[in-house]
C-alpha positions as CSV (number, residue, x, y, z in Angstrom):
1,M,12.7,3.4,13.7
2,A,10.8,0.4,12.4
3,S,12.2,-3.0,13.4
4,I,11.1,-6.4,13.3
5,E,10.3,-6.3,17.0
6,M,7.7,-3.5,16.4
7,I,6.1,-5.5,13.6
8,V,5.6,-8.7,15.8
9,A,4.3,-6.2,18.4
10,A,1.9,-4.8,16.1
11,R,0.6,-8.2,14.8
12,A,-0.2,-9.2,18.5
13,R,-2.4,-5.9,18.6
14,L,-3.8,-6.5,15.3
15,R,-4.7,-10.3,15.9
16,G,-8.6,-10.6,15.7
17,H,-8.9,-7.2,14.0
18,I,-7.6,-8.2,10.7
19,R,-7.8,-10.6,7.8
20,R,-5.2,-13.0,6.8
21,T,-5.6,-12.4,3.3
22,P,-5.0,-15.2,0.8
23,L,-2.0,-16.2,-1.3
24,L,-4.0,-16.8,-4.7
25,S,-2.8,-18.3,-7.9
26,S,-4.1,-19.2,-11.3
27,P,-2.4,-21.5,-14.1
28,F,-3.5,-18.9,-16.8
29,L,-1.5,-16.3,-15.0
30,N,1.4,-18.5,-14.6
31,D,1.6,-19.2,-18.3
32,I,1.5,-15.2,-19.0
33,A,4.2,-14.7,-16.4
34,G,6.3,-17.5,-17.4
35,R,7.0,-18.5,-13.8
36,R,5.1,-19.6,-10.7
37,L,3.1,-16.5,-9.7
38,F,1.3,-15.9,-6.3
39,V,-0.9,-13.0,-5.7
40,K,-1.2,-11.5,-2.0
41,A,-4.7,-10.1,-2.2
42,E,-4.5,-7.2,0.4
43,C,-7.6,-5.9,-1.9
44,L,-9.6,-8.3,0.5
45,Q,-8.3,-6.5,3.8
46,H,-10.9,-4.2,5.8
47,T,-11.4,-1.2,4.2
48,G,-10.4,-2.8,0.7
49,S,-6.5,-2.1,1.3
50,F,-3.3,-3.1,3.4
51,K,-3.7,0.5,5.2
52,F,-6.3,-0.7,7.7
53,R,-3.2,-2.7,9.0
54,G,-1.1,0.3,9.4
55,G,-4.1,2.4,10.8
56,W,-4.8,0.0,13.4
57,S,-1.4,-0.5,14.5
58,A,-1.1,3.4,14.8
59,V,-4.2,4.4,16.4
60,S,-3.9,1.2,18.8
61,G,-0.4,2.3,19.8
62,L,-1.2,5.7,21.1
63,D,-1.7,6.5,24.7
64,R,-5.4,6.3,25.7
65,A,-5.7,9.9,26.6
66,V,-3.9,10.8,23.5
67,R,-6.2,8.8,21.5
68,A,-9.5,10.2,22.9
69,R,-8.6,13.8,21.6
70,G,-8.5,12.4,18.1
71,V,-6.2,11.6,15.1
72,I,-5.7,13.3,11.8
73,A,-4.5,11.9,8.6
74,F,-3.9,12.9,5.0
75,S,-4.6,10.4,2.0
76,S,-5.9,10.2,-1.3
77,G,-8.1,7.5,0.1
78,N,-6.9,4.2,1.3
79,H,-4.9,5.4,4.3
80,A,-7.8,7.6,4.9
81,Q,-10.1,4.7,5.1
82,G,-7.8,2.6,7.3
83,V,-7.4,5.2,9.8
84,A,-10.8,6.3,9.9
85,L,-12.2,2.9,10.8
86,A,-9.5,2.3,13.3
87,A,-10.2,5.6,15.2
88,K,-14.0,4.6,14.9
89,L,-13.5,1.2,16.4
90,H,-11.5,2.7,18.9
91,G,-14.2,5.6,19.9
92,A,-12.0,8.1,19.0
93,P,-12.6,11.1,16.4
94,A,-10.7,11.4,13.3
95,V,-10.4,14.2,10.9
96,I,-8.9,13.3,7.4
97,I,-7.6,15.7,4.7
98,M,-8.1,14.3,1.2
99,P,-7.6,15.8,-2.4
100,S,-10.8,17.0,-4.2
101,D,-10.0,14.7,-7.1
102,A,-9.6,11.5,-5.0
103,P,-11.8,8.6,-6.2
104,K,-15.5,9.5,-5.4
105,L,-15.7,6.0,-3.6
106,K,-12.7,6.6,-1.5
107,I,-14.1,10.1,-0.2
108,A,-17.6,8.4,0.6
109,N,-16.1,5.4,2.6
110,T,-13.9,7.7,4.7
111,R,-17.1,9.7,5.7
112,A,-19.0,6.5,6.0
113,F,-16.5,5.3,8.6
114,G,-17.2,8.4,10.7
115,A,-14.6,10.6,9.8
116,E,-14.7,14.2,9.0
117,V,-13.5,14.9,5.7
118,V,-11.5,18.1,4.6
119,L,-10.9,18.3,0.9
120,Y,-8.3,20.4,-0.5
121,D,-7.0,21.3,-4.0
122,R,-3.6,19.2,-4.5
123,A,-2.6,21.8,-7.3
124,S,-3.0,25.0,-5.0
125,E,-3.1,24.2,-1.3
126,D,-0.6,22.5,1.0
127,R,-2.0,19.6,2.7
128,D,0.8,19.6,5.3
129,E,-0.2,23.2,6.3
130,I,-3.6,22.5,6.5
131,G,-3.1,19.4,8.8
132,A,-0.6,21.2,11.1
133,R,-3.2,24.1,11.4
134,L,-5.9,21.6,12.4
135,S,-3.8,19.7,14.6
136,A,-2.8,22.6,16.5
137,E,-6.4,23.8,16.7
138,R,-8.0,20.7,17.9
139,G,-5.1,18.7,19.5
140,L,-5.1,16.1,17.2
141,T,-2.3,13.2,16.7
142,L,-0.9,13.2,12.9
143,I,-0.6,9.8,11.6
144,K,1.3,10.1,8.8
145,P,0.7,7.6,5.7
146,F,4.0,5.9,5.6
147,D,7.0,7.8,7.4
148,E,5.6,6.8,10.7
149,P,7.2,3.5,12.4
150,L,3.9,2.5,14.0
151,V,2.5,2.5,10.3
152,I,5.3,0.6,9.0
153,A,5.0,-2.0,11.6
154,G,1.4,-2.7,10.8
155,Q,2.2,-2.8,7.0
156,G,5.0,-5.1,7.8
157,T,2.5,-8.0,9.1
158,T,1.7,-8.5,5.4
159,G,5.4,-9.7,5.1
160,L,5.0,-12.1,8.0
161,E,1.9,-13.6,6.4
162,I,3.7,-13.7,3.1
163,S,6.6,-15.6,4.5
164,E,4.3,-18.1,6.3
165,Q,2.4,-18.7,3.1
166,A,5.5,-19.0,0.7
167,E,6.7,-21.8,3.2
168,E,3.3,-23.5,2.8
169,E,3.7,-23.6,-0.9
170,G,7.2,-24.9,-0.7
171,V,8.5,-21.5,-1.9
172,T,11.7,-20.4,-0.5
173,S,13.1,-18.4,-3.1
174,A,11.2,-15.7,-4.8
175,E,11.0,-11.9,-5.6
176,V,8.2,-10.1,-3.7
177,L,6.6,-7.5,-5.9
178,V,5.1,-4.6,-4.1
179,P,3.3,-1.3,-5.2
180,C,5.2,1.4,-4.0
181,G,4.2,5.2,-3.1
182,G,5.9,6.6,0.0
183,G,7.2,2.9,1.0
184,G,5.3,2.0,3.8
185,L,4.2,-1.4,2.7
186,T,7.5,-2.2,0.9
187,S,9.8,-1.5,3.4
188,G,7.6,-3.2,6.3
189,I,7.4,-6.2,4.1
190,A,11.2,-5.9,3.6
191,L,12.0,-5.9,7.2
192,A,9.4,-8.7,7.9
193,L,10.8,-11.0,5.4
194,E,14.5,-10.3,6.5
195,A,14.0,-11.9,9.5
196,S,11.3,-14.5,8.7
197,A,12.1,-15.5,5.1
198,P,15.7,-14.1,3.9
199,G,15.4,-16.2,0.7
200,L,12.3,-13.8,-0.5
201,R,13.5,-10.2,-1.5
202,V,11.1,-7.1,-2.2
203,R,11.0,-5.3,-5.2
204,P,9.0,-2.0,-5.4
205,C,6.8,-1.5,-8.4
206,E,5.4,2.0,-9.6
207,P,3.8,3.6,-12.6
208,R,5.6,5.2,-15.1
209,G,6.6,8.9,-14.6
210,F,6.0,8.5,-10.9
211,D,9.1,6.1,-10.4
212,D,10.7,8.3,-7.6
213,T,11.7,4.8,-5.5
214,T,13.2,3.2,-8.8
215,R,15.0,6.3,-9.3
216,S,16.2,6.6,-5.9
217,L,17.6,3.2,-5.4
218,A,19.3,3.5,-8.5
219,S,21.1,7.0,-7.6
220,G,21.5,5.9,-3.8
221,M,19.8,9.1,-2.7
222,I,16.0,10.3,-2.5
223,E,14.8,11.6,-5.9
224,R,11.6,13.5,-6.2
225,N,8.8,13.2,-8.9
226,A,8.2,16.0,-11.3
227,S,4.5,15.9,-10.6
228,I,2.2,14.5,-8.1
229,S,-0.7,13.9,-10.3
230,G,-1.1,12.4,-13.9
231,S,-1.7,8.8,-13.4
232,I,-4.7,6.5,-12.8
233,C,-2.8,5.0,-10.1
234,D,-3.6,7.4,-7.5
235,A,-3.1,5.5,-4.5
236,I,0.7,5.3,-4.9
237,L,1.3,9.0,-6.2
238,T,3.7,10.7,-3.7
239,P,6.2,13.3,-4.1
240,Q,9.3,11.2,-3.3
241,P,10.2,8.0,-0.9
242,G,9.9,8.6,2.9
243,N,13.1,9.8,5.0
244,I,12.3,6.7,7.5
245,T,11.2,4.1,4.4
246,F,14.0,4.8,1.9
247,P,17.0,3.7,4.1
248,I,15.0,0.4,4.6
249,L,14.6,0.0,1.2
250,K,18.1,1.0,0.2
251,R,19.5,-1.9,2.4
252,L,16.9,-4.5,1.7
253,A,14.9,-3.8,-1.8
254,G,16.2,-5.0,-5.3
255,A,15.9,-2.8,-8.0
256,G,12.3,-1.1,-8.9
257,I,10.1,-2.1,-11.8
258,V,8.1,0.4,-13.8
259,V,4.7,-0.2,-15.5
260,T,2.5,1.9,-17.7
261,D,-1.3,3.0,-16.9
262,E,-2.6,0.6,-19.7
263,E,-0.4,-2.5,-18.1
264,A,-2.2,-1.8,-14.7
265,L,-5.4,-1.7,-16.4
266,R,-4.7,-4.8,-18.3
267,A,-3.6,-6.6,-14.6
268,M,-6.7,-5.3,-13.3
269,A,-8.7,-7.2,-15.6
270,L,-6.9,-10.5,-15.6
271,A,-7.0,-10.3,-11.8
272,F,-10.9,-10.2,-11.9
273,T,-11.2,-12.9,-14.9
274,R,-8.6,-15.2,-13.4
275,L,-8.8,-14.6,-9.5
276,K,-12.1,-12.9,-9.2
277,I,-10.8,-10.4,-7.3
278,V,-11.4,-6.3,-7.9
279,V,-8.0,-4.5,-7.8
280,E,-7.3,-0.7,-8.3
281,P,-4.6,0.6,-10.6
282,G,-2.3,1.4,-7.8
283,G,-3.0,-1.9,-6.4
284,A,-2.3,-3.5,-9.7
285,V,0.9,-2.3,-10.5
286,A,3.0,-5.2,-9.1
287,L,0.8,-7.7,-10.5
288,A,1.5,-5.8,-13.9
289,A,5.2,-6.2,-13.5
290,A,5.0,-9.8,-12.8
291,L,2.8,-10.4,-15.8
292,F,4.4,-8.0,-18.5
293,H,8.0,-7.4,-17.2
294,G,9.2,-10.9,-16.7
295,E,12.6,-9.7,-18.3
296,A,13.1,-7.7,-15.0
297,L,12.9,-10.6,-13.0
298,E,15.2,-13.6,-11.8
299,S,13.4,-16.0,-9.8
300,D,11.5,-19.2,-10.7
301,A,8.6,-18.1,-8.5
302,V,7.3,-14.5,-7.9
303,I,4.7,-13.0,-5.0
304,A,2.8,-9.9,-6.4
305,V,1.0,-8.1,-3.8
306,T,-2.5,-6.6,-4.9
307,S,-2.3,-3.6,-2.2
308,G,-6.0,-2.1,-2.8
309,G,-9.3,-2.6,-4.2
310,N,-11.2,0.9,-3.9
311,V,-11.7,1.6,-7.5
312,D,-14.3,3.9,-9.1
313,A,-17.0,1.5,-11.1
314,D,-16.5,3.6,-14.3
315,L,-12.9,2.9,-14.2
316,F,-13.2,-0.7,-13.3
317,A,-15.7,-1.2,-16.0
318,M,-13.2,0.5,-18.6
319,A,-10.5,-2.0,-17.6
320,L,-12.7,-4.9,-18.1
321,E,-14.1,-3.4,-21.5
322,R,-10.9,-3.0,-22.7
323,F,-9.0,-6.2,-21.6
324,G,-11.6,-8.4,-20.3
């Protein structure tokens, strides 16, 4: 199981290989949110998302002989890029299974990092079956996108940075809003904050119609989404919370917050105009929650993680045209 000890060990392996992403703020955004708002800009991480942390943690944590045979992962794009680059920098081959409707930028970037990309139809094909077959045929090690302790540990290093940066800003009590798909980032940050900043509490954020974690926390058991497609927030569309991540969230996280696709687009535009950062829809849901769902918040300060910035140009232009 993932633990604070694993997160600290992952941080040591990641040192010198990842960016300590900034904690940004804007008086304009504070006014909209009605409280102090800080933005943890993981969209500025290598490969454009926090996923590089988990990718490096997992690849670097493998036995050298196992790593040399290669790794395999499935992802709509951000985990794909994180694992692909980590594998390339370790001199290991990588096969990435991606849905054919993933953003073109994410597919192109994954290939550019040297990975072999295998596309599948998410409506008619089973990525787990494809992954199991290729793993067996080629002797590849599967790196899961969120339900993997080494991946959770890598994502948890974000939480260690948040605790340090919050202390630098004099913030000892706050809600930390995190875009949540399978829960790897959210649970990793929760474990890190439990140990290093107990006054900060994680709140998972999700798009409407894909609020499996929010519903699971409310019911106390894992709930599934009715669909796995149908939102622009592709980066965080998963069938259900992870078997490893959910118990962590059940113990440590506050209630989830659900936002609309339109709110995510508006948050993207505001992030660009006020913070000068590019955020993808799934990466913007926590910022959208902070800006437009203040009634769901209790603290005077809030920290929103913008988890990724890998958005196709036409979608980003639409957000700016409508809300910029």
